[in-house]
A tleap script that builds the chain and sets N, CA, C and O, in Angstrom:
source leaprc.protein.ff14SB
mol = sequence {
  NMET ARG LEU LEU VAL ILE SER LEU THR SER
  LEU LEU LEU VAL LEU GLN TYR GLN PHE TRP
  ILE GLY SER GLY GLY TRP LEU ASP ALA TYR
  SER LEU GLN THR ARG VAL GLN LEU GLN LYS
  SER ILE ASN HIE LYS LEU THR GLU ARG ASN
  LYS ALA LEU LEU GLY GLU VAL LEU ASP LEU
  LYS GLN GLY TYR ASP ALA VAL GLU GLU ARG
  GLY ARG THR ASP PHE GLY LEU VAL LYS PRO
  GLY GLU THR PHE TYR GLN VAL VAL ASP SER
  PRO GLU SER VAL CLYS
}
set mol.1.N position { 63.768 94.378 124.754 }
set mol.1.CA position { 63.797 94.759 123.359 }
set mol.1.C position { 64.310 96.194 123.190 }
set mol.1.O position { 65.101 96.484 122.291 }
set mol.2.N position { 63.849 97.071 124.060 }
set mol.2.CA position { 64.249 98.469 123.981 }
set mol.2.C position { 65.755 98.603 124.224 }
set mol.2.O position { 66.411 99.415 123.570 }
set mol.3.N position { 66.297 97.838 125.131 }
set mol.3.CA position { 67.729 97.866 125.422 }
set mol.3.C position { 68.537 97.397 124.205 }
set mol.3.O position { 69.610 97.936 123.936 }
set mol.4.N position { 68.043 96.421 123.485 }
set mol.4.CA position { 68.705 95.918 122.283 }
set mol.4.C position { 68.749 96.995 121.195 }
set mol.4.O position { 69.776 97.160 120.536 }
set mol.5.N position { 67.670 97.714 121.002 }
set mol.5.CA position { 67.613 98.782 119.997 }
set mol.5.C position { 68.584 99.904 120.367 }
set mol.5.O position { 69.299 100.418 119.506 }
set mol.6.N position { 68.610 100.280 121.639 }
set mol.6.CA position { 69.523 101.334 122.085 }
set mol.6.C position { 70.971 100.879 121.920 }
set mol.6.O position { 71.821 101.659 121.489 }
set mol.7.N position { 71.253 99.637 122.255 }
set mol.7.CA position { 72.614 99.103 122.125 }
set mol.7.C position { 73.054 99.067 120.662 }
set mol.7.O position { 74.167 99.481 120.340 }
set mol.8.N position { 72.199 98.583 119.788 }
set mol.8.CA position { 72.541 98.509 118.369 }
set mol.8.C position { 72.684 99.902 117.748 }
set mol.8.O position { 73.557 100.119 116.907 }
set mol.9.N position { 71.845 100.829 118.152 }
set mol.9.CA position { 71.948 102.206 117.659 }
set mol.9.C position { 73.255 102.838 118.127 }
set mol.9.O position { 73.934 103.521 117.361 }
set mol.10.N position { 73.595 102.607 119.376 }
set mol.10.CA position { 74.857 103.138 119.903 }
set mol.10.C position { 76.045 102.535 119.161 }
set mol.10.O position { 76.991 103.244 118.816 }
set mol.11.N position { 75.997 101.242 118.918 }
set mol.11.CA position { 77.063 100.572 118.182 }
set mol.11.C position { 77.180 101.131 116.762 }
set mol.11.O position { 78.284 101.356 116.267 }
set mol.12.N position { 76.049 101.349 116.119 }
set mol.12.CA position { 76.041 101.918 114.778 }
set mol.12.C position { 76.654 103.319 114.767 }
set mol.12.O position { 77.424 103.652 113.866 }
set mol.13.N position { 76.319 104.130 115.754 }
set mol.13.CA position { 76.873 105.483 115.830 }
set mol.13.C position { 78.386 105.451 116.053 }
set mol.13.O position { 79.120 106.232 115.447 }
set mol.14.N position { 78.844 104.564 116.908 }
set mol.14.CA position { 80.283 104.446 117.157 }
set mol.14.C position { 81.006 104.005 115.887 }
set mol.14.O position { 82.060 104.546 115.553 }
set mol.15.N position { 80.448 103.031 115.184 }
set mol.15.CA position { 81.077 102.556 113.953 }
set mol.15.C position { 81.076 103.633 112.867 }
set mol.15.O position { 82.051 103.779 112.130 }
set mol.16.N position { 79.985 104.378 112.772 }
set mol.16.CA position { 79.920 105.464 111.795 }
set mol.16.C position { 80.945 106.549 112.121 }
set mol.16.O position { 81.587 107.096 111.225 }
set mol.17.N position { 81.089 106.848 113.393 }
set mol.17.CA position { 82.081 107.837 113.805 }
set mol.17.C position { 83.474 107.370 113.392 }
set mol.17.O position { 84.257 108.148 112.845 }
set mol.18.N position { 83.782 106.101 113.655 }
set mol.18.CA position { 85.089 105.562 113.287 }
set mol.18.C position { 85.298 105.619 111.770 }
set mol.18.O position { 86.392 105.924 111.296 }
set mol.19.N position { 84.247 105.325 111.027 }
set mol.19.CA position { 84.364 105.302 109.571 }
set mol.19.C position { 84.598 106.698 108.997 }
set mol.19.O position { 85.462 106.867 108.138 }
set mol.20.N position { 83.862 107.678 109.443 }
set mol.20.CA position { 83.921 109.015 108.860 }
set mol.20.C position { 84.995 109.904 109.483 }
set mol.20.O position { 85.709 110.600 108.761 }
set mol.21.N position { 85.121 109.892 110.794 }
set mol.21.CA position { 85.953 110.879 111.474 }
set mol.21.C position { 87.150 110.261 112.187 }
set mol.21.O position { 88.180 110.920 112.331 }
set mol.22.N position { 87.045 109.045 112.624 }
set mol.22.CA position { 88.077 108.426 113.455 }
set mol.22.C position { 89.403 108.240 112.744 }
set mol.22.O position { 89.527 108.499 111.547 }
set mol.23.N position { 90.387 107.790 113.498 }
set mol.23.CA position { 91.723 107.561 112.968 }
set mol.23.C position { 91.673 106.492 111.878 }
set mol.23.O position { 91.158 105.396 112.101 }
set mol.24.N position { 92.203 106.810 110.712 }
set mol.24.CA position { 92.163 105.874 109.597 }
set mol.24.C position { 90.829 105.863 108.887 }
set mol.24.O position { 90.565 104.976 108.074 }
set mol.25.N position { 89.993 106.825 109.179 }
set mol.25.CA position { 88.672 106.889 108.565 }
set mol.25.C position { 88.704 107.540 107.192 }
set mol.25.O position { 89.764 107.750 106.602 }
set mol.26.N position { 87.523 107.849 106.706 }
set mol.26.CA position { 87.370 108.395 105.369 }
set mol.26.C position { 88.082 109.735 105.214 }
set mol.26.O position { 88.712 109.973 104.184 }
set mol.27.N position { 88.001 110.595 106.188 }
set mol.27.CA position { 88.658 111.900 106.096 }
set mol.27.C position { 90.176 111.762 106.032 }
set mol.27.O position { 90.836 112.483 105.283 }
set mol.28.N position { 90.723 110.846 106.807 }
set mol.28.CA position { 92.168 110.603 106.750 }
set mol.28.C position { 92.575 110.047 105.386 }
set mol.28.O position { 93.600 110.439 104.828 }
set mol.29.N position { 91.771 109.142 104.861 }
set mol.29.CA position { 92.074 108.559 103.554 }
set mol.29.C position { 92.041 109.628 102.463 }
set mol.29.O position { 92.897 109.640 101.579 }
set mol.30.N position { 91.069 110.514 102.524 }
set mol.30.CA position { 90.974 111.594 101.536 }
set mol.30.C position { 92.172 112.535 101.654 }
set mol.30.O position { 92.733 112.963 100.646 }
set mol.31.N position { 92.555 112.851 102.871 }
set mol.31.CA position { 93.711 113.717 103.099 }
set mol.31.C position { 94.985 113.070 102.561 }
set mol.31.O position { 95.804 113.735 101.927 }
set mol.32.N position { 95.147 111.790 102.812 }
set mol.32.CA position { 96.326 111.083 102.314 }
set mol.32.C position { 96.337 111.025 100.791 }
set mol.32.O position { 97.391 111.153 100.168 }
set mol.33.N position { 95.179 110.834 100.202 }
set mol.33.CA position { 95.091 110.791 98.744 }
set mol.33.C position { 95.520 112.132 98.142 }
set mol.33.O position { 96.220 112.163 97.130 }
set mol.34.N position { 95.110 113.219 98.754 }
set mol.34.CA position { 95.506 114.546 98.290 }
set mol.34.C position { 97.016 114.732 98.423 }
set mol.34.O position { 97.662 115.260 97.518 }
set mol.35.N position { 97.569 114.303 99.541 }
set mol.35.CA position { 99.011 114.427 99.751 }
set mol.35.C position { 99.798 113.565 98.766 }
set mol.35.O position { 100.864 113.967 98.300 }
set mol.36.N position { 99.277 112.385 98.449 }
set mol.36.CA position { 99.945 111.501 97.489 }
set mol.36.C position { 99.970 112.151 96.106 }
set mol.36.O position { 100.992 112.106 95.422 }
set mol.37.N position { 98.862 112.749 95.693 }
set mol.37.CA position { 98.822 113.417 94.391 }
set mol.37.C position { 99.821 114.573 94.332 }
set mol.37.O position { 100.509 114.753 93.327 }
set mol.38.N position { 99.899 115.342 95.395 }
set mol.38.CA position { 100.854 116.445 95.454 }
set mol.38.C position { 102.287 115.928 95.372 }
set mol.38.O position { 103.112 116.491 94.652 }
set mol.39.N position { 102.583 114.867 96.102 }
set mol.39.CA position { 103.932 114.303 96.091 }
set mol.39.C position { 104.270 113.722 94.723 }
set mol.39.O position { 105.415 113.826 94.282 }
set mol.40.N position { 103.299 113.110 94.041 }
set mol.40.CA position { 103.544 112.592 92.695 }
set mol.40.C position { 103.902 113.720 91.743 }
set mol.40.O position { 104.782 113.568 90.896 }
set mol.41.N position { 103.230 114.839 91.880 }
set mol.41.CA position { 103.521 115.996 91.036 }
set mol.41.C position { 104.939 116.506 91.292 }
set mol.41.O position { 105.680 116.805 90.355 }
set mol.42.N position { 105.300 116.600 92.551 }
set mol.42.CA position { 106.652 117.047 92.911 }
set mol.42.C position { 107.693 116.062 92.380 }
set mol.42.O position { 108.719 116.472 91.836 }
set mol.43.N position { 107.429 114.768 92.537 }
set mol.43.CA position { 108.362 113.745 92.067 }
set mol.43.C position { 108.545 113.816 90.553 }
set mol.43.O position { 109.654 113.636 90.051 }
set mol.44.N position { 107.452 114.080 89.824 }
set mol.44.CA position { 107.538 114.172 88.365 }
set mol.44.C position { 108.440 115.340 87.955 }
set mol.44.O position { 109.272 115.200 87.059 }
set mol.45.N position { 108.274 116.480 88.606 }
set mol.45.CA position { 109.115 117.640 88.296 }
set mol.45.C position { 110.586 117.347 88.600 }
set mol.45.O position { 111.472 117.708 87.826 }
set mol.46.N position { 110.833 116.693 89.725 }
set mol.46.CA position { 112.213 116.365 90.099 }
set mol.46.C position { 112.821 115.338 89.145 }
set mol.46.O position { 114.013 115.404 88.845 }
set mol.47.N position { 112.020 114.401 88.672 }
set mol.47.CA position { 112.504 113.412 87.714 }
set mol.47.C position { 112.909 114.086 86.412 }
set mol.47.O position { 113.950 113.765 85.837 }
set mol.48.N position { 112.087 115.018 85.950 }
set mol.48.CA position { 112.425 115.747 84.726 }
set mol.48.C position { 113.709 116.556 84.909 }
set mol.48.O position { 114.552 116.597 84.012 }
set mol.49.N position { 113.858 117.194 86.057 }
set mol.49.CA position { 115.074 117.960 86.327 }
set mol.49.C position { 116.293 117.044 86.364 }
set mol.49.O position { 117.352 117.393 85.842 }
set mol.50.N position { 116.143 115.870 86.983 }
set mol.50.CA position { 117.252 114.917 87.059 }
set mol.50.C position { 117.658 114.427 85.671 }
set mol.50.O position { 118.845 114.254 85.397 }
set mol.51.N position { 116.673 114.202 84.792 }
set mol.51.CA position { 116.989 113.773 83.428 }
set mol.51.C position { 117.788 114.850 82.700 }
set mol.51.O position { 118.752 114.548 81.995 }
set mol.52.N position { 117.384 116.099 82.873 }
set mol.52.CA position { 118.106 117.199 82.226 }
set mol.52.C position { 119.529 117.300 82.762 }
set mol.52.O position { 120.473 117.493 81.995 }
set mol.53.N position { 119.682 117.172 84.068 }
set mol.53.CA position { 121.020 117.234 84.664 }
set mol.53.C position { 121.883 116.056 84.231 }
set mol.53.O position { 123.082 116.216 84.006 }
set mol.54.N position { 121.285 114.878 84.114 }
set mol.54.CA position { 122.035 113.707 83.663 }
set mol.54.C position { 122.535 113.917 82.242 }
set mol.54.O position { 123.679 113.588 81.926 }
set mol.55.N position { 121.681 114.463 81.388 }
set mol.55.CA position { 122.108 114.749 80.021 }
set mol.55.C position { 123.256 115.736 79.985 }
set mol.55.O position { 124.195 115.577 79.205 }
set mol.56.N position { 123.185 116.747 80.819 }
set mol.56.CA position { 124.254 117.744 80.874 }
set mol.56.C position { 125.554 117.132 81.395 }
set mol.56.O position { 126.630 117.421 80.872 }
set mol.57.N position { 125.459 116.297 82.412 }
set mol.57.CA position { 126.652 115.645 82.970 }
set mol.57.C position { 127.294 114.734 81.930 }
set mol.57.O position { 128.513 114.750 81.759 }
set mol.58.N position { 126.482 113.941 81.235 }
set mol.58.CA position { 127.033 113.052 80.210 }
set mol.58.C position { 127.679 113.849 79.086 }
set mol.58.O position { 128.729 113.464 78.572 }
set mol.59.N position { 127.058 114.948 78.707 }
set mol.59.CA position { 127.623 115.797 77.662 }
set mol.59.C position { 128.956 116.385 78.106 }
set mol.59.O position { 129.903 116.445 77.320 }
set mol.60.N position { 129.033 116.817 79.354 }
set mol.60.CA position { 130.288 117.377 79.865 }
set mol.60.C position { 131.377 116.312 79.971 }
set mol.60.O position { 132.556 116.611 79.785 }
set mol.61.N position { 130.993 115.081 80.266 }
set mol.61.CA position { 131.983 114.009 80.380 }
set mol.61.C position { 132.509 113.587 79.012 }
set mol.61.O position { 133.675 113.215 78.884 }
set mol.62.N position { 131.656 113.644 77.990 }
set mol.62.CA position { 132.030 113.088 76.691 }
set mol.62.C position { 132.655 114.102 75.740 }
set mol.62.O position { 133.511 113.741 74.933 }
set mol.63.N position { 132.250 115.340 75.822 }
set mol.63.CA position { 132.705 116.258 74.791 }
set mol.63.C position { 133.395 117.493 75.330 }
set mol.63.O position { 133.002 118.065 76.347 }
set mol.64.N position { 134.441 117.888 74.612 }
set mol.64.CA position { 135.167 119.101 74.972 }
set mol.64.C position { 134.342 120.332 74.612 }
set mol.64.O position { 134.470 121.372 75.258 }
set mol.65.N position { 133.499 120.225 73.593 }
set mol.65.CA position { 132.689 121.365 73.153 }
set mol.65.C position { 131.758 121.855 74.255 }
set mol.65.O position { 131.562 123.060 74.414 }
set mol.66.N position { 131.193 120.942 75.002 }
set mol.66.CA position { 130.279 121.340 76.079 }
set mol.66.C position { 131.032 122.089 77.176 }
set mol.66.O position { 130.518 123.054 77.742 }
set mol.67.N position { 132.243 121.643 77.471 }
set mol.67.CA position { 133.049 122.315 78.494 }
set mol.67.C position { 133.434 123.710 78.011 }
set mol.67.O position { 133.395 124.674 78.775 }
set mol.68.N position { 133.804 123.805 76.738 }
set mol.68.CA position { 134.177 125.106 76.177 }
set mol.68.C position { 132.980 126.058 76.170 }
set mol.68.O position { 133.116 127.231 76.517 }
set mol.69.N position { 131.828 125.561 75.781 }
set mol.69.CA position { 130.624 126.399 75.777 }
set mol.69.C position { 130.299 126.889 77.183 }
set mol.69.O position { 129.944 128.051 77.382 }
set mol.70.N position { 130.422 126.000 78.141 }
set mol.70.CA position { 130.159 126.379 79.535 }
set mol.70.C position { 131.139 127.457 79.997 }
set mol.70.O position { 130.752 128.407 80.678 }
set mol.71.N position { 132.382 127.306 79.628 }
set mol.71.CA position { 133.390 128.295 79.987 }
set mol.71.C position { 133.123 129.646 79.337 }
set mol.71.O position { 133.324 130.689 79.959 }
set mol.72.N position { 132.675 129.628 78.094 }
set mol.72.CA position { 132.396 130.887 77.398 }
set mol.72.C position { 131.190 131.607 78.004 }
set mol.72.O position { 131.234 132.818 78.219 }
set mol.73.N position { 130.134 130.878 78.273 }
set mol.73.CA position { 128.916 131.530 78.772 }
set mol.73.C position { 129.012 131.898 80.247 }
set mol.73.O position { 128.566 132.973 80.647 }
set mol.74.N position { 129.584 131.024 81.050 }
set mol.74.CA position { 129.590 131.264 82.495 }
set mol.74.C position { 130.797 132.068 82.976 }
set mol.74.O position { 130.696 132.845 83.925 }
set mol.75.N position { 131.936 131.875 82.317 }
set mol.75.CA position { 133.166 132.466 82.836 }
set mol.75.C position { 133.844 133.431 81.872 }
set mol.75.O position { 134.910 133.958 82.186 }
set mol.76.N position { 133.251 133.674 80.706 }
set mol.76.CA position { 133.824 134.623 79.760 }
set mol.76.C position { 135.106 134.140 79.108 }
set mol.76.O position { 136.023 134.931 78.884 }
set mol.77.N position { 135.183 132.855 78.799 }
set mol.77.CA position { 136.381 132.274 78.189 }
set mol.77.C position { 136.634 132.896 76.818 }
set mol.77.O position { 135.734 132.966 75.981 }
set mol.78.N position { 137.862 133.342 76.602 }
set mol.78.CA position { 138.303 133.838 75.298 }
set mol.78.C position { 139.628 133.147 74.999 }
set mol.78.O position { 140.576 133.243 75.780 }
set mol.79.N position { 139.691 132.451 73.865 }
set mol.79.CA position { 140.909 131.734 73.495 }
set mol.79.C position { 141.952 132.708 72.952 }
set mol.79.O position { 141.614 133.802 72.500 }
set mol.80.N position { 143.200 132.308 73.001 }
set mol.80.CA position { 144.254 133.150 72.414 }
set mol.80.C position { 143.993 133.347 70.918 }
set mol.80.O position { 143.676 132.399 70.199 }
set mol.81.N position { 144.129 134.574 70.474 }
set mol.81.CA position { 143.912 134.884 69.068 }
set mol.81.C position { 142.478 135.282 68.758 }
set mol.81.O position { 142.194 135.732 67.648 }
set mol.82.N position { 141.583 135.130 69.697 }
set mol.82.CA position { 140.195 135.539 69.490 }
set mol.82.C position { 140.006 136.958 70.011 }
set mol.82.O position { 140.720 137.408 70.908 }
set mol.83.N position { 139.046 137.641 69.442 }
set mol.83.CA position { 138.713 138.990 69.887 }
set mol.83.C position { 137.312 138.959 70.465 }
set mol.83.O position { 136.388 138.422 69.854 }
set mol.84.N position { 137.164 139.528 71.627 }
set mol.84.CA position { 135.868 139.537 72.309 }
set mol.84.C position { 135.114 140.799 71.915 }
set mol.84.O position { 135.629 141.910 72.043 }
set mol.85.N position { 133.896 140.617 71.436 }
set mol.85.CA position { 133.019 141.735 71.109 }
set mol.85.C position { 131.782 141.639 71.985 }
set mol.85.O position { 131.169 140.577 72.095 }
set mol.86.N position { 131.425 142.733 72.595 }
set mol.86.CA position { 130.216 142.766 73.410 }
set mol.86.C position { 129.215 143.682 72.722 }
set mol.86.O position { 129.510 144.845 72.451 }
set mol.87.N position { 128.035 143.153 72.444 }
set mol.87.CA position { 126.985 143.915 71.781 }
set mol.87.C position { 126.000 144.356 72.844 }
set mol.87.O position { 125.431 143.536 73.564 }
set mol.88.N position { 125.807 145.669 72.933 }
set mol.88.CA position { 124.910 146.228 73.938 }
set mol.88.C position { 123.741 146.880 73.218 }
set mol.88.O position { 123.938 147.642 72.272 }
set mol.89.N position { 122.521 146.583 73.663 }
set mol.89.CA position { 121.336 147.207 73.079 }
set mol.89.C position { 121.296 148.677 73.450 }
set mol.89.O position { 121.696 149.071 74.546 }
set mol.90.N position { 120.804 149.482 72.513 }
set mol.90.CA position { 120.652 150.903 72.826 }
set mol.90.C position { 119.475 151.074 73.771 }
set mol.90.O position { 118.553 150.259 73.752 }
set mol.91.N position { 119.483 152.120 74.603 }
set mol.91.CA position { 118.391 152.313 75.568 }
set mol.91.C position { 117.025 152.471 74.910 }
set mol.91.O position { 116.005 152.183 75.537 }
set mol.92.N position { 116.985 152.923 73.655 }
set mol.92.CA position { 115.713 153.093 72.957 }
set mol.92.C position { 115.071 151.758 72.626 }
set mol.92.O position { 113.846 151.644 72.639 }
set mol.93.N position { 115.888 150.733 72.325 }
set mol.93.CA position { 115.325 149.444 71.932 }
set mol.93.C position { 114.931 148.593 73.132 }
set mol.93.O position { 114.172 147.635 72.986 }
set mol.94.N position { 115.425 148.922 74.293 }
set mol.94.CA position { 115.078 148.179 75.506 }
set mol.94.C position { 113.797 148.760 76.074 }
set mol.94.O position { 113.722 149.957 76.352 }
set mol.95.N position { 112.798 147.925 76.246 }
set mol.95.CA position { 111.516 148.409 76.780 }
set mol.95.C position { 111.108 147.586 77.957 }
set mol.95.O position { 110.057 147.834 78.549 }
savepdb mol mol.pdb
quit
């Protein structure tokens, strides 16, 4: 009888170890759950960025105005007959 109790107790301890600490146990599951939540957050941010980029690409493909605006802001495009004015803040107003 005593051997049976020791055997069952040992088996219980081994199973508990596997459940809590062992490979694929509770700690691993919790760690994976945390990593999944982090990855979902990253994926959501990337999805939003991709939507914005897709909108910009479609706008550039469809309209000349978007290309012209991009040229003006990024490359300083000035059409013939236009005069370029640069407005600079005075040092007093910049804080």
